[in-house]
C-alpha positions as CSV (number, residue, x, y, z in Angstrom):
1,M,105.6,107.8,103.7
2,R,105.4,106.6,107.2
3,Y,108.6,104.6,106.9
4,I,110.6,107.6,106.0
5,K,109.4,109.4,109.1
6,K,109.9,106.2,111.2
7,S,113.5,105.8,110.1
8,R,114.5,109.2,111.6
9,Y,113.9,107.7,115.0
10,G,114.8,104.2,114.0
11,Q,118.4,104.6,113.1
12,L,119.5,103.7,116.7
13,Y,116.6,101.2,116.8
14,S,115.5,100.1,120.2
15,L,118.7,99.8,122.2
16,I,117.2,101.2,125.4
17,A,117.1,97.9,127.1
18,I,120.8,97.2,126.3
19,L,121.8,100.6,127.5
20,M,119.9,100.0,130.8
21,A,121.7,96.7,131.3
22,I,125.2,98.2,131.0
23,P,125.4,100.1,134.3
24,I,123.9,97.1,136.1
25,L,126.6,94.8,134.7
26,F,129.3,97.3,135.5
27,F,128.1,97.4,139.1
28,I,127.8,93.7,139.5
29,T,131.3,93.1,138.0
30,Y,132.8,95.8,140.3
31,Y,131.0,94.4,143.3
32,I,132.1,90.8,142.7
33,S,135.8,91.9,142.3
34,S,135.7,94.2,145.4
35,V,133.5,92.3,147.9
36,Q,134.1,88.6,148.5
37,T,131.4,88.1,151.2
38,M,128.5,87.7,148.7
39,K,126.8,84.4,149.1
40,F,128.0,81.9,146.5
41,G,125.7,81.6,143.5
42,T,123.7,84.8,144.0
43,S,126.0,87.0,141.9
44,E,126.2,84.3,139.1
45,R,122.4,84.2,138.9
46,I,122.1,88.0,138.8
47,I,124.7,88.2,136.0
48,A,123.1,85.3,134.1
49,D,119.7,87.0,134.3
50,Q,121.2,90.3,133.0
51,L,123.0,88.5,130.2
52,K,119.8,86.7,129.2
53,E,117.8,89.9,129.2
54,T,120.5,91.6,127.1
55,Q,120.5,88.6,124.7
56,R,116.7,88.9,124.4
57,S,116.9,92.6,123.7
58,I,119.5,92.1,121.0
59,E,117.4,89.5,119.3
60,M,114.3,91.6,119.4
61,D,116.3,94.6,118.1
62,F,117.8,92.6,115.3
63,V,114.3,91.6,114.1
64,R,113.3,95.3,114.1
65,A,116.5,96.4,112.4
66,V,116.0,93.8,109.6
67,E,112.4,94.9,109.1
68,I,113.3,98.6,108.8
69,S,116.2,97.9,106.6
70,G,114.1,95.7,104.3
71,V,111.4,98.4,104.0
72,R,114.0,101.0,103.2
73,A,115.6,98.7,100.6
74,C,112.2,98.3,98.9
75,L,112.0,102.1,98.8
76,G,115.5,102.2,97.4
77,T,114.9,99.6,94.6
78,T,111.6,101.3,93.6
79,D,113.3,104.7,93.5
80,Y,116.1,103.3,91.3
81,M,113.7,101.7,88.9
82,I,111.7,104.9,88.5
83,R,114.7,107.2,88.3
84,E,116.6,105.1,85.8
85,G,113.5,104.0,83.8
86,Q,114.6,100.4,83.7
87,P,113.8,97.3,85.8
88,L,116.3,95.5,88.1
89,D,118.3,92.5,86.9
90,D,117.9,90.5,90.1
91,S,115.5,92.1,92.6
92,E,116.5,89.7,95.5
93,F,120.2,90.4,95.0
94,R,119.7,94.2,94.8
95,L,117.5,94.2,98.0
96,K,120.2,92.3,99.8
97,E,122.9,94.7,98.5
98,L,120.9,97.6,99.9
99,M,120.2,96.0,103.2
100,E,123.8,95.0,103.8
101,N,125.9,97.7,102.1
102,G,123.5,100.6,101.5
103,T,124.3,100.5,97.7
104,I,122.5,99.5,94.5
105,F,124.7,98.5,91.6
106,G,127.6,99.6,93.8
107,N,126.3,103.2,94.2
108,Q,125.4,104.6,97.6
109,T,121.7,105.6,98.1
110,Y,120.6,108.1,100.7
111,V,117.5,106.1,101.6
112,M,119.7,103.5,103.3
113,Q,121.8,106.0,105.3
114,G,122.2,104.6,108.8
115,N,119.6,101.9,108.0
116,T,121.6,98.9,106.9
117,I,122.0,95.7,109.0
118,N,125.7,96.5,109.2
119,D,124.8,99.9,110.6
120,W,122.8,98.2,113.3
121,R,125.7,95.9,114.2
122,N,128.1,98.8,114.4
123,D,125.7,100.7,116.6
124,I,125.6,97.8,119.1
125,Y,129.4,97.6,119.2
126,S,129.7,101.4,119.6
127,I,127.9,101.4,123.0
128,T,131.1,100.1,124.7
129,P,129.2,97.6,126.9
130,G,130.3,96.3,130.2
131,F,130.5,92.8,128.7
132,N,132.3,90.9,126.0
133,L,130.3,90.7,122.8
134,F,130.6,89.0,119.4
135,L,127.8,89.7,117.0
136,D,127.3,88.8,113.3
137,Y,124.8,87.6,110.8
138,S,124.9,85.4,107.7
139,N,122.9,83.6,105.0
140,L,120.6,86.6,104.3
141,S,117.9,85.8,101.7
142,I,114.8,87.7,100.6
143,Q,111.7,85.9,99.3
144,N,108.1,86.7,98.5
145,H,106.0,85.5,101.4
146,N,102.3,86.1,100.6
147,G,102.1,89.0,98.3
148,F,101.5,91.4,101.2
149,N,104.9,90.8,102.8
150,L,108.5,89.8,101.9
151,I,110.3,87.4,104.2
152,A,113.9,87.8,105.2
153,K,115.6,84.7,106.3
154,V,118.9,85.2,108.1
155,R,121.1,83.6,110.8
156,L,122.1,85.7,113.9
157,D,125.3,84.6,115.5
158,F,126.5,86.0,118.8
159,N,128.1,85.2,122.1
160,I,128.1,87.4,125.2
161,S,129.7,87.3,128.6
162,D,130.6,89.5,131.5
163,K,134.1,90.8,131.9
164,L,135.0,88.1,134.4
165,E,133.3,85.5,132.3
166,T,131.2,84.4,135.2
167,A,128.4,83.7,132.8
168,K,128.3,83.3,129.0
169,I,125.7,82.9,126.3
170,S,126.5,81.6,122.8
171,K,123.8,81.3,120.3
172,N,123.2,80.7,116.6
173,V,119.5,81.4,115.7
174,D,117.7,81.4,112.3
175,K,115.3,84.2,112.0
176,E,112.4,84.6,109.5
177,I,111.4,88.3,109.5
178,L,108.4,89.7,107.6
179,I,109.0,92.9,105.7
180,P,105.6,94.7,105.2
181,L,104.8,96.1,101.8
182,E,101.8,98.3,102.6
183,N,102.5,101.9,101.5
184,I,105.4,100.9,99.4
185,E,105.1,102.3,95.9
186,D,104.3,99.8,93.2
187,P,107.1,100.4,90.6
188,I,105.0,99.1,87.7
189,F,102.8,102.2,87.5
190,P,105.5,104.9,87.2
191,Y,107.6,102.5,85.1
192,K,104.8,102.0,82.6
193,T,103.6,105.6,82.6
194,Y,106.9,107.4,81.9
195,G,107.4,108.1,85.6
196,I,104.1,110.0,85.8
197,V,101.5,108.0,87.6
198,P,102.2,106.9,91.3
199,R,100.5,104.1,93.0
200,S,101.2,102.9,96.6
201,I,100.3,99.4,97.7
202,T,97.2,99.6,99.9
203,F,95.5,96.3,100.7
204,Y,91.9,95.6,99.8
205,P,89.9,95.8,103.1
206,Y,86.7,93.9,102.2
207,P,85.9,90.2,102.5
208,Y,84.6,89.9,98.9
209,H,84.6,91.9,95.7
210,A,81.1,91.3,94.4
211,I,78.2,89.3,95.9
212,K,74.6,88.8,95.1
213,I,72.7,89.3,98.4
214,V,69.1,88.3,97.4
215,T,67.1,87.4,94.3
216,G,63.6,88.7,93.8
217,S,60.6,87.5,91.8
218,T,60.2,90.8,89.9
219,S,62.7,93.6,89.1
220,S,63.0,96.8,87.1
221,G,65.9,99.0,86.2
222,N,69.5,99.2,87.3
223,C,70.6,101.7,90.0
224,S,73.0,102.2,92.9
225,G,72.9,104.0,96.2
226,N,73.8,103.7,99.9
227,V,71.5,101.5,102.0
228,T,68.7,102.6,104.2
229,Y,66.1,100.6,106.1
230,D,63.9,103.6,106.9
231,P,60.9,104.2,104.6
232,S,60.7,107.7,106.1
233,D,64.4,108.5,105.4
234,P,64.5,112.4,105.0
235,S,67.1,112.2,102.2
236,P,66.0,109.3,100.0
237,A,67.0,110.5,96.5
238,N,70.4,108.7,96.3
239,K,69.6,105.7,98.5
240,I,68.4,102.1,98.1
241,L,65.6,101.3,100.6
242,V,65.6,97.7,101.9
243,T,62.3,96.9,103.6
244,Q,59.5,94.4,103.9
245,N,56.5,96.1,102.4
246,T,57.2,98.5,99.5
247,S,53.6,99.4,98.7
248,G,53.3,103.1,98.0
249,V,57.0,103.8,98.7
250,S,58.6,106.5,96.4
251,G,61.4,109.0,96.3
252,F,64.3,106.5,96.6
253,A,66.9,105.7,93.9
254,G,65.8,102.1,94.3
255,V,63.7,99.9,96.5
256,V,64.1,96.3,97.6
257,G,61.1,94.6,99.2
258,E,60.5,91.2,100.8
259,Y,56.8,91.2,99.6
260,S,55.7,91.4,96.0
261,D,53.9,94.8,96.2
262,L,55.3,97.3,93.6
263,P,56.8,100.6,94.8
264,G,56.3,104.0,93.3
265,T,59.9,104.0,91.8
266,S,61.2,102.8,88.5
267,C,64.1,100.8,89.9
268,Y,63.2,98.0,92.3
269,V,63.5,94.3,93.3
270,V,60.5,92.8,95.1
271,G,59.6,89.3,96.3
272,A,63.1,89.1,97.8
273,G,62.5,87.0,100.9
274,N,64.5,87.9,104.1
275,A,66.1,90.8,102.3
276,V,66.3,93.0,105.3
277,N,68.1,90.5,107.6
278,L,70.4,89.2,104.8
279,T,71.4,92.8,103.8
280,Q,72.0,93.9,107.3
281,T,74.1,90.9,108.2
282,L,76.3,91.1,105.0
283,L,76.9,94.9,105.2
284,N,77.7,94.7,108.9
285,Q,80.4,92.2,108.0
286,S,81.8,94.2,105.1
287,G,81.3,97.8,106.2
288,Y,80.6,98.7,102.6
289,P,77.3,100.7,102.5
290,E,76.5,100.9,98.8
291,L,74.0,98.5,97.0
292,Y,73.3,97.8,93.4
293,I,70.0,96.7,91.9
294,D,70.4,94.7,88.7
295,Q,67.4,94.0,86.5
296,N,69.1,91.3,84.4
297,T,69.6,89.0,87.4
298,N,66.6,90.1,89.5
299,G,69.1,90.7,92.2
300,L,70.4,93.0,94.9
301,W,74.2,93.2,94.8
302,S,77.0,94.5,97.0
303,L,80.0,95.6,94.9
304,P,82.9,96.9,97.0
305,I,85.1,96.3,94.0
306,N,84.0,99.9,93.1
307,D,86.1,101.0,96.1
308,A,89.1,99.1,94.7
309,L,88.7,101.0,91.4
310,N,88.4,104.4,93.1
311,K,91.1,104.0,95.7
312,G,93.6,101.7,94.0
313,Y,93.4,98.8,96.5
314,Y,95.5,95.6,96.0
315,S,94.0,92.1,96.2
316,K,95.4,88.6,96.2
317,F,94.0,85.2,95.5
318,D,95.1,81.8,96.7
319,N,95.6,80.0,93.3
320,S,96.9,82.8,91.1
321,S,97.3,86.6,91.3
322,G,99.3,89.3,89.6
323,P,103.0,89.5,89.9
324,N,104.6,89.8,93.4
325,I,106.8,92.7,94.3
326,L,110.0,90.9,93.3
327,Q,108.6,90.3,89.8
328,R,107.4,93.9,89.6
329,L,110.9,95.2,90.4
330,E,112.1,93.2,87.4
331,G,109.4,94.4,85.1
332,N,107.9,90.9,85.0
333,L,104.1,91.1,84.4
334,S,103.3,87.4,84.6
335,E,101.0,85.9,87.2
336,S,102.2,84.5,90.5
337,K,100.7,82.1,93.1
338,N,101.3,84.6,96.0
339,G,101.2,87.9,94.1
340,I,99.0,91.0,94.3
341,E,96.9,92.8,91.7
342,T,95.1,96.1,91.3
343,F,93.2,97.9,88.6
344,V,94.1,100.9,86.5
345,S,91.8,103.9,86.6
346,V,91.2,105.3,83.1
347,P,90.1,108.7,84.5
348,E,93.3,108.8,86.6
349,L,95.5,108.1,83.6
350,Q,93.6,110.7,81.6
351,A,94.0,113.2,84.4
352,W,97.8,112.7,84.3
353,G,97.8,113.1,80.5
354,V,98.7,109.4,79.9
355,P,97.2,107.9,76.7
356,V,94.7,105.1,77.4
357,K,94.1,101.8,75.8
358,T,90.5,101.4,74.5
359,N,88.7,98.3,75.7
360,Q,91.8,96.9,77.4
361,I,91.3,94.6,80.4
362,S,91.5,96.9,83.5
363,L,93.7,94.6,85.6
364,A,96.9,96.7,85.8
365,Y,99.4,93.9,85.1
366,I,97.4,92.9,82.0
367,Y,96.6,96.5,80.9
368,F,100.3,97.4,81.0
369,R,101.4,94.5,78.8
370,N,102.5,95.2,75.3
371,Q,99.8,92.9,73.9
372,T,96.1,93.7,73.4
373,H,93.8,92.0,75.9
374,T,90.2,93.0,75.1
375,G,87.6,93.1,77.8
376,T,83.9,93.9,78.1
377,K,81.8,96.1,80.4
378,V,80.3,95.1,83.7
379,R,77.0,96.3,85.0
380,G,77.2,98.2,88.2
381,L,80.8,99.3,87.6
382,P,82.1,102.4,85.8
383,D,81.6,102.6,82.0
384,W,85.4,102.5,81.4
385,F,85.9,99.3,83.3
386,R,86.7,96.2,81.3
387,I,87.3,92.5,82.1
388,N,87.0,89.2,80.4
389,G,85.4,85.9,81.4
390,T,88.5,84.4,83.0
391,Y,89.1,87.2,85.4
392,A,85.4,88.0,85.9
393,T,85.1,84.6,87.6
394,R,87.9,85.5,89.9
395,Y,86.0,88.6,91.1
396,N,82.5,87.0,90.9
397,L,81.4,89.4,88.2
398,T,80.3,86.8,85.6
399,D,76.6,87.3,86.1
400,L,76.9,91.1,85.6
401,M,78.5,90.9,82.1
C-alpha cells in the first residue's frame, strides 16, 4: 500500500522548516547578547518572525503527523481483526490506543513503529532547538466523517520562546484532521471469508450508477458495447453506434438512431430524438464509454455500475449507506447515514474457493449477513447480480428489473 511506503520517509515527518529555523535563532540570540548597537526593535521583530514561522511549521507538521498516524492505525486495526478473526470491541478506542501508544489491546504492533503522535512529539524535542519549547496534545477523538474519511479532533498545546525570552508564543488550538480511507483494506471481506478474500476501499469515480439516456419509439433486443458515432467504424462488431439516420447500417452490436428508419441489425433503438448530442454530453461527463440497449424500456442506458462490480468500487449516499469503517471494524453490518457500500463479486468468491449464496442480494454488507435476503436479476448487469426493489431504487435500476 502507498501508506506503508510513505511511512518510511514520514517517520521524521516534515521537520525541515524547523531545522532551518534553529541556526537562525542561534545566530540572532548570539548577536543580541554580543552586540549592543543593533537598533532597538529590529532584533525583536526578527526573532518574533522566526518564532511565528516555527510555530506555523509545528502546526502543519502536527496535522501531517496525525493524518499519517491515523492511516497507520487503520491498517493496524484491520490487521488485528483479520489476524485474530474477531471484530474489535470499540473501534474508536483502539484507533486512539494505536495512534497514541502504538499498541492494540496493550500489545505493540509493528505497523505503528515510529508513527505514533507521541513519536512525533519526541522527534520535535530531540532536535535540541535554539529556543524554549513546550509541546503537548489532548482530547483526541476519532469519528466517522463522511464515509470516505475519518476525522481526528485534537487540541494542540504549545509555547515557544527564544533563549533570552525576547519573544514568546503560547497557543492552544483545536484541530480537525481528516484521515483518508482510500486504499485501506475493508476488514469485512476477509473477516467474512475466513481471511481469504481481500478488498481495498477504492471510491466510485462516476457521477451516477445507472441512467437512461434516451427513449426511442421502436426497439429490438438487448445488447451492450462501447459507443461509436461513426457509421464507417472499421471495428463495429462489439460497438453501439449512435447516429441520426440508421437506414442500411449493419455490422454493429447495436444501433441507436434519431430517425425511425430500421437498421440491418437485430438490436436497436430508433426514433430517439437528439440521441447523438445527449449521449455525447453524458458520456463526456462520466468518461464511461459503454452503452446498453434495453428493449423492455425502449431505451439507451449508461450503466457504469458494471465497473463497480468488476473493480470493487465503494459508493455512498446522502440518506443511508452501508456501515462506515468504524462499524466495519466492530463487525457491525447495519446501515449508516455517512457510510460506504460495495458489491460482492460471485466470480471472485468462486475463484478464491469461497462458497456462494444463491440469489442473495449482492450488496456486500447485506450479502455477508447471516440472514437470507433474496434478490432478483437486473438486465444489463451480470447474470449473478441480485438486488431487491428497495436497493434498486437507490441505484436507479428499478426499470431494468
